[in-house]
C-alpha positions in Angstrom: 92.1 127.0 109.3 90.9 123.8 107.5 87.9 124.9 106.3 89.1 127.6 104.6 91.9 125.5 103.0 89.0 123.2 101.8 87.5 126.2 100.0 90.5 127.8 98.5 90.6 124.4 97.1 87.6 123.6 96.1 87.5 127.1 94.3 90.7 127.1 92.8 90.0 123.5 91.5 86.6 124.5 89.9 87.9 127.6 87.9 90.7 125.2 86.6 88.2 122.7 85.7 85.7 125.3 84.5 88.3 127.3 81.9 90.1 123.9 80.7 86.6 122.0 80.7 88.5 118.6 81.9 89.4 117.9 85.4 91.4 120.0 87.0 93.5 117.0 88.2 94.9 114.6 86.5 93.0 115.5 83.1 95.1 113.3 80.8 96.6 110.3 81.2 97.1 107.1 79.3 95.4 103.5 80.7 96.5 99.6 80.4 95.9 96.4 82.3 98.6 95.2 84.8 99.4 92.2 87.0 99.8 92.7 90.7 102.1 90.3 92.5 101.2 90.0 96.0 104.0 87.2 97.6 102.3 87.1 101.2 104.0 85.9 104.3 103.2 82.6 105.5 104.0 84.0 109.1 100.9 86.4 109.0 103.0 89.5 110.1 101.0 91.7 108.3 98.3 91.4 110.1 96.0 91.8 106.9 94.7 88.6 105.2 95.3 90.4 101.2 98.7 91.2 102.1 99.1 87.9 104.3 98.0 85.7 101.2 100.1 84.9 97.7 97.9 85.9 95.4 98.5 87.2 91.1 96.0 90.1 90.7 94.6 91.7 87.4 94.5 95.4 87.6 92.9 98.3 85.7 95.9 101.9 85.7 96.0 105.1 84.7 99.4 106.9 84.2 98.7 110.8 84.1 100.3 113.7 84.4 99.1 115.7 87.8 98.5 119.4 86.7 98.3 118.5 83.1 100.9 121.5 82.3 102.0 122.6 78.8 105.0 121.5 76.6 107.8 119.6 78.5 107.0 121.0 81.3 108.1 119.2 84.8 104.6 118.2 85.9 103.8 115.5 88.8 102.9 112.4 87.7 100.0 110.3 89.0 99.8 106.3 89.3 96.4 105.2 89.9 95.7 101.1 90.2 92.3 99.6 90.9 92.0 95.6 91.5 88.6 94.7 91.0 87.4 91.7 93.6 90.9 91.8 96.0 89.1 90.2 98.9 86.2 88.6 97.6 83.6 89.5 95.1 82.6 93.4 95.1 85.9 94.3 97.0 87.5 97.0 95.0 91.0 98.1 95.9 92.0 101.5 94.7 95.8 102.7 95.1 97.1 106.1 94.1 100.5 106.9 94.4 101.8 110.1 93.2 105.8 111.3 91.9 107.4 112.7 95.2 110.7 113.0 96.6 112.7 110.8 99.1 113.3 110.4 102.8 110.6 110.7 105.6 109.6 114.1 104.4 110.0 113.5 100.8 107.5 110.9 100.6 104.9 112.9 102.3 105.2 115.8 99.7 104.6 115.7 95.3 107.5 116.4 93.4 107.3 117.4 89.7 109.6 115.8 87.3 110.5 115.6 83.6 111.6 111.6 84.0 108.6 109.7 84.6 110.8 106.8 86.0 112.8 108.8 87.5 112.2 108.2 91.7 109.9 107.2 93.9 106.0 107.9 94.0 103.9 107.8 97.4 100.5 107.6 98.4 101.4 111.0 100.6 98.6 110.2 102.9 99.6 107.6 105.6 97.5 104.1 105.3 96.7 101.9 108.4 98.6 98.7 107.6 97.7 96.0 110.3 98.8 97.8 113.5 100.1 100.9 112.3 100.5 103.8 110.0 102.3 103.4 106.9 103.0 105.1 103.9 102.2 102.9 100.7 105.5 104.1 98.1 106.4 102.4 94.5 109.4 102.4 93.1 110.4 102.1 89.4 112.1 98.9 88.4 114.7 100.1 85.4 115.8 97.3 83.5 119.2 96.3 82.5 120.1 97.9 79.6 116.5 100.1 79.3 116.2 103.9 77.5 117.6 106.6 79.4 114.4 108.3 80.3 110.5 108.4 80.3 109.1 111.9 79.3 106.4 113.0 81.2 104.5 113.4 78.3 101.5 111.5 77.1 103.4 110.4 74.1 106.6 109.2 76.6 104.2 107.6 79.0 102.6 105.6 75.9 105.9 104.4 74.6 107.4 103.5 77.9 104.0 101.1 78.6 104.1 99.9 74.4 107.9 99.0 75.2 107.0 96.5 77.9 109.2 97.3 80.5 107.3 99.4 83.1 107.9 97.5 86.6 106.9 98.9 90.3 108.1 97.5 93.9 105.3 99.0 96.1 106.4 99.4 99.4 105.2 100.0 102.9 107.6 102.8 104.6 107.4 104.2 108.0 109.9 106.0 110.8 112.0 103.2 112.5 111.4 100.3 110.3 113.0 99.3 107.4 111.2 99.6 103.9 109.3 96.8 103.0 107.9 94.9 99.8 104.0 94.1 100.1 103.7 93.7 95.9 105.5 94.1 92.8 102.9 95.7 89.8 104.0 94.9 86.0 102.3 97.3 83.7 101.2 95.8 80.1 100.7 98.0 76.9 98.5 101.6 76.7 94.8 101.2 76.3 92.3 103.9 74.8 91.2 106.5 77.8 87.7 106.1 77.8 86.0 108.6 76.0 84.6 111.6 77.7 85.9 111.1 80.9 88.3 110.2 83.3 88.4 107.0 85.5 87.0 107.8 89.1 89.6 106.2 91.8 88.1 106.6 95.0 90.7 105.6 98.0 88.5 106.2 100.8 85.6 104.2 99.5 87.5 101.4 98.2 89.7 100.2 100.8 90.2 96.7 103.0 90.1 95.5 106.6 93.2 96.3 107.4 94.9 98.3 104.4 92.9 102.0 104.5 94.0 106.0 104.5 94.2 107.7 107.4 92.3 110.6 107.5 95.0 113.0 106.9 94.2 115.0 103.6 90.5 113.6 102.9 89.1 116.9 103.5 91.4 118.2 100.9 91.4 115.5 98.6 87.4 115.9 98.6 86.8 119.6 98.3 89.8 119.3 95.2 87.5 117.0 93.7 84.4 118.8 94.5 85.3 121.7 92.9 86.5 119.6 89.6 83.2 118.4 89.2 81.3 121.6 89.7 83.8 123.0 87.7 83.1 121.0 84.9 79.5 119.9 85.0 77.8 123.1 87.0 76.6 120.3 89.7 78.0 120.3 93.2 79.2 117.3 95.2 
């Protein structure tokens, strides 16, 4: 069943990418730099060096429409973070979040929306954080007196970044324990999208000791992205 599902995802992603001549997933987005502030834990309760140690990191962020649906239709929203040299030279960390629902089940399911800041984002798959599995979530921080909404369009995302009011609290969530914040993300003004390609984040390859995604959605993600690459380039893998 798992193999059949993966084959179906591969075929769909390949077909969509071939027709569009752009990636099947997150085909268009806006790039920016940002700051990730990790408060740390002096008691070492995360049991993860990178989370227990206070630090401020520069990050590269891509905020994107998940399916690239036309017009003003609701769409999933992706938030992709890259932290270069996160835990020493060459130790890259990629974190991917997708707009999701609320609650124990909701945080496992992608959710299209019209307002990019009207609700949480989630890693969807669990991460092994220290000694247990937890889902990573990103919660928008709405400034007092801020604008009413952020349309899920490239213009809407860019305008929100250029206003300078986009912040998220990054948290862990798991059944039987309270939500716990591990970092604050502040996004800067929008920059240019790299010409001819999108940034490729690899959360399974770019993770850290004690902070790595479980294998729950790995096969599905690999199949979808492989199909997308072949649809655009004609090359497998």
